[in-house]
Structure formats: C-alpha cells, structure tokens
C-alpha positions in Angstrom: 0.3 0.0 -0.2 1.6 3.4 -0.9 0.0 5.0 2.7 1.9 2.8 4.3 5.6 4.5 2.4 4.6 7.8 4.1 3.5 6.5 7.4 0.1 8.3 7.3 -1.7 6.5 10.0 1.2 8.1 12.1 0.1 11.6 11.5 -3.3 10.4 12.5 -2.5 9.1 14.8 -1.4 10.9 16.8 -3.9 14.1 15.3 -5.8 12.0 16.7 -4.4 11.8 20.4 -3.7 15.6 20.6 -6.7 17.2 18.3 -9.8 15.3 19.4 -8.5 13.9 22.8 -8.6 10.0 20.5 -9.8 7.2 23.7 -9.3 4.5 21.6 -7.6 3.1 18.5 -8.3 -0.1 15.5 -6.1 -0.4 13.4 -3.1 -0.4 11.0 -3.3 -2.2 8.9 0.3 -1.7 7.6 3.4 -3.4 10.4 6.3 -1.1 10.3 2.8 1.0 11.4 1.9 -0.4 13.7 5.3 -1.0 15.3 5.6 2.1 16.3 1.1 3.4 16.6 2.1 0.3 19.3 5.1 2.2 20.9 2.7 5.7 20.8 -0.3 4.5 22.3 1.6 2.9 24.8 3.4 6.5 26.1 -0.3 8.0 25.6 -1.6 4.6 27.4 -4.1 4.1 25.0 -5.9 1.0 24.1 -5.2 0.0 21.0 -7.0 -3.3 18.7 -4.8 -4.2 15.6 -4.3 -8.2 13.6 -1.1 -8.7 14.2 1.0 -9.4 11.8 3.3 -11.4 12.8 6.5 -10.0 13.7 7.7 -10.4 16.5 8.5 -7.3 18.6 4.4 -7.2 19.0 4.3 -9.3 21.4 7.2 -8.0 23.5 4.4 -7.0 26.3 6.1 -4.6 28.5 6.9 -2.5 25.5 2.5 -3.0 24.1 1.4 -3.1 27.1 -1.9 -1.3 25.9 -1.7 -4.0 22.5 -5.0 -6.1 22.4 -5.6 -8.0 19.1 -7.9 -9.9 17.1 -7.4 -12.9 14.0 -9.1 -12.8 11.0 -10.6 -15.6 10.2 
C-alpha cells in the first residue's frame, strides 16, 4: 500500500491524539506503522486493537502494554 510507505497512519494517530482526544485506536494495517503506533499508544496509555502481523516485536507486552489483538479468519 502506498500509504504504508508514507506513514500517514502515524500522522493520523498523532492528530487524533492531540486534536481529537482519541480514547482507543483500531488498526493500522501496515507492519511498520503498527510498531510505531503501538509504541505511541503505550506511551499515551491508550488501547489499540489490531490484527497482529507476525512481527515478533509485538509480543513484547512491556513495550506494547495497551495492545489487544484479534485474529482474522
């Protein structure tokens, strides 16, 4: 996806946090953005619900302590 290369999801997450006072995040669909937004969500202490990409870093519950995952079937 072109948007994954531009990190527009990270920009949107920051905008929603600072301007919209987001209380939960859903997604993103891109692996690199998931790592970044997952860390931001933890820093902001806001839950994030996402499907896991298989990246082993996401299993670190201390780093991604607000991450909840769903399985796609």
